[in-house]
N, C-alpha and C positions, 0 to 999 in steps of 0.2 A: 444245699445251695449255700445255705446262711453259715457254714462250717466254714466250707471252703473257698466260696465266692468263686472267681477266676482262676484260683488254683486248681480246682477241680479236673481230675483227670481220670479216663478212665481205660480198661483193657478194650481195644475193639473185637467185635464178636461178628465181624464179616459181614453184619445186615446192610442191602443194599434198599432203595426206594422202592422196589417189587416187593419186597418182604414187607415192608412197613405198612404197604398199601392190603397187603393178603391180611396180616395182623387185623389191619383197622376194619377191614371189610368183612370178618368172622366176627369180630366183637368179641365178649365174653360170656353170655348166656351160653351154658352148656349145651342145650338143646341147638342152637345154632353152631354151635363148633362142632358137634358130632355131625353135622349132616354136612356128607362129602361134595354137593356140589353147588353153586350158586344160587342155581335156581330153587333148591330144595331149603336153602338157608332163608332164601328172600320169601318163598310161602310161610314160614316160620315167623319171621319179622312184620309180613302184614296183618296175618293172624293175630299175632300177639298185642299189637297196640292198643287195638278197639274190643276185642273180644274178651280179654283178660282183665287187667289193671283199671281201666280207664271206668269201664263198666262198672269195678266195685265200688267206686267214688263217688259217681255222678250221673245223673240219668241225662245221657247224650241225645237230645232229638234228630239230630240232623248229623248221624256219623259220619256222612259224606263230607260235611265242613271240616270234620276233625281231621278225617284223611287228608283233604286236599292242603289244611294247614301243616301239616305233617311235611306235607311233600314240599311245600313254600321254604318252610324253616329248613329243611335239610339240603335245598337248594340253595339257602344262603348263609349254610352253618358258619361258625365262627367269624359273621358278618354283624353289623349293626341290627339292633331288634327294632323295629318303627311298625307299631303297632296300626297307625292309620294306614300306612301303604298296606298294610298285608288285609286289614279290612277292605278296601276299597277293591283289592286284587279278589276277594272271598266272595265280595257284595254285601256283606253280614256287617255290624255294629263292632264298632272297637271295644265296646264294654264286653260282648260276647268274645273278641278275639282275646282281651286279657283272661276273662273267665278261663276260658279253654287252655289257653296258657301255665294258668296257675293249677291248672287241674293235670297236666302233664309234668309240672315240677314237683306236685304231690305224689305222684306213682313214679316220682326218681326216672321219667324218659327226658326230661331235658331241664339244662341250668341255665339261668342267667347269671352271667359274669357284668356287675356294676363297672361305671366306667372310673378311673383314677383320677383324682386330682389333688394336687398340696394342701387344697383346703377342704376343709370336713362339710364346709357350707355347702360348696358346688359339686359335691362328690356323686349325688344323684342326679344331678340336672343332666349330664349325657346321656345317650342312648346305650344301654347297657348292651352287651352281646350274649346270643343265645348260643349252647352248645348241646350235644346228645351226649346224655352218659355212657351210653354204650356208642361207641362208634360205628358200629356195625347196624342201629338202627338209621343213621344218617346216609349211610351208603346205597340203601334199598335204592330209593327214590332215583338215584344218578351213579346207576350200577354200570350202563352202559358209555357214561360220559369219559371220553379219554384227552379232553384239552387239560393244561395245565390249571385253569382256575379251579374246577371241582377236586382235583387231585390235592393242590393245594390245600384248599378247605378241611378235605378230608383229614389230610394230616394234621392239619392247623386242630380239628377235632381231637381226634387220636391224643396228642400231645396235652392239650389243655384238662381233657378228662382223665388222663392219666395222672397230672398234677393236682385235679382236683380231689380226686381220690385218695393219693397219699396224705393230704393235708389232713385227712380225716384221722392217721395216727401218727403221724410225724412228730417228734420229740420239741418241734419249734412251733411256736403256736403264731399262723400267718395266714393273710388273707390274700384271696386272687381275684384281681380285677384286670381289667386291660386299660390301657391309653391311647388316646386319639388327638393329635393336636396337628403340627403340620405336618409330622410323619405319626406312624401307627406304631405301638408296642404291642405284640399279641397277648403276653400275659406280664403283670405285674404283681409281685408278691410283696406284701408289707408286714412285717413282724409286729410285734407289740411294742418295738422302741423307735418305730418309725422307718427303720432300714428298708429300703428296697433293693429286689433282686429283678432284672430287666431281662425279659425272655423272648426272643423274635424266634420265630419258628419256619423253616424253609424246606421244603419239598423235594429242593436239588441235593444233591451227591456233592456239590462243591461248595464253598464260601468263600464269596468277596468283601472284601474292604467295606464297599456301599452297602451290606446287607448290616451295618452296625450303625447306619445312619439316624432310624429312631430311637435305638439305645443311645447314641452319643448325644442326642439333643435333650434326653430324659437327664443325663448323668450332668449335662451342664446346668439345668434347672436346678436338678438337686444339691447336687456340691457333695458335701460329706455324708450327706444321706444314702446316695447312692453305693451300695455295698459292690453289687458285680452286674455286667451285661451278658448274658449269654445266649448264641445263636445254638439252636440246638435243630440239625439238620440230618440228612438220610445217607452221609459219608459215613466213613469209620474212623479218623482221626482227631485226638484233642490237640488245641492249639490254640495260641496266645495269641491275641492282637493288641495286647498290650494296655496299660492304662485301666486294669480293673475289668477286661473286656477278652471273652474267648469264646471261641466253637467246639461243640460237643456233639456227638454222635446221640441220635435220641434214643437211643439203649442205656446211655449214663444213666437215664431215669431208675433203670432195675438193675445197674451192675455195682458191684463194690468198687468203690474210687481207690486207686491206686498211691 
């Protein structure tokens, strides 16, 4: 993304929204991918979270609280993380919620994305986002949801987790944030020189000019530091929207540029 920016183009794979949803719901665990029905995969995810990794690193006295926390995090995946709100809904203390989230990060179940700002002194002030490292884990508690809100959140988690994974081996050293001000930008990539690639994620199969409003705001505020603004969506075309802005299919994350 930093190499080609808004000039990046890829061959369309013909994937539609239902294909991305299916990939996100299956996740990446081999045990889940090899189970042929959603019900069997859900049983794997339900047992995996508490019975395996979590118990290896911490003595969870109230496992039910951890399960409820996971359900709440999944219901608002890719959303802002408010520890106090979660503590209130769970009727437990905020320090306990923080401890549980730290445990989930330790065992690579969730990841916090810090808020980005132009000044390093304020970067940690904004609320972080929380995503599930494997999108299949986020899908389980909301498997029966049919409205656009949970579908959009699941697609957003799928894309952000894939970007975070690719950053671990990318030749470009960059960090992943989110941005929220007058408008929101789902992902902000900043390299070591301070250049920025903004990423907006859409669960739709078409893109409108209005989908770039958050990216345009970020572009105006950053000036020459703004390298590119990309809308990743569930359609198949790679199109320019002018002025270092473009839309790309989500599959561009794992296909060879043309």
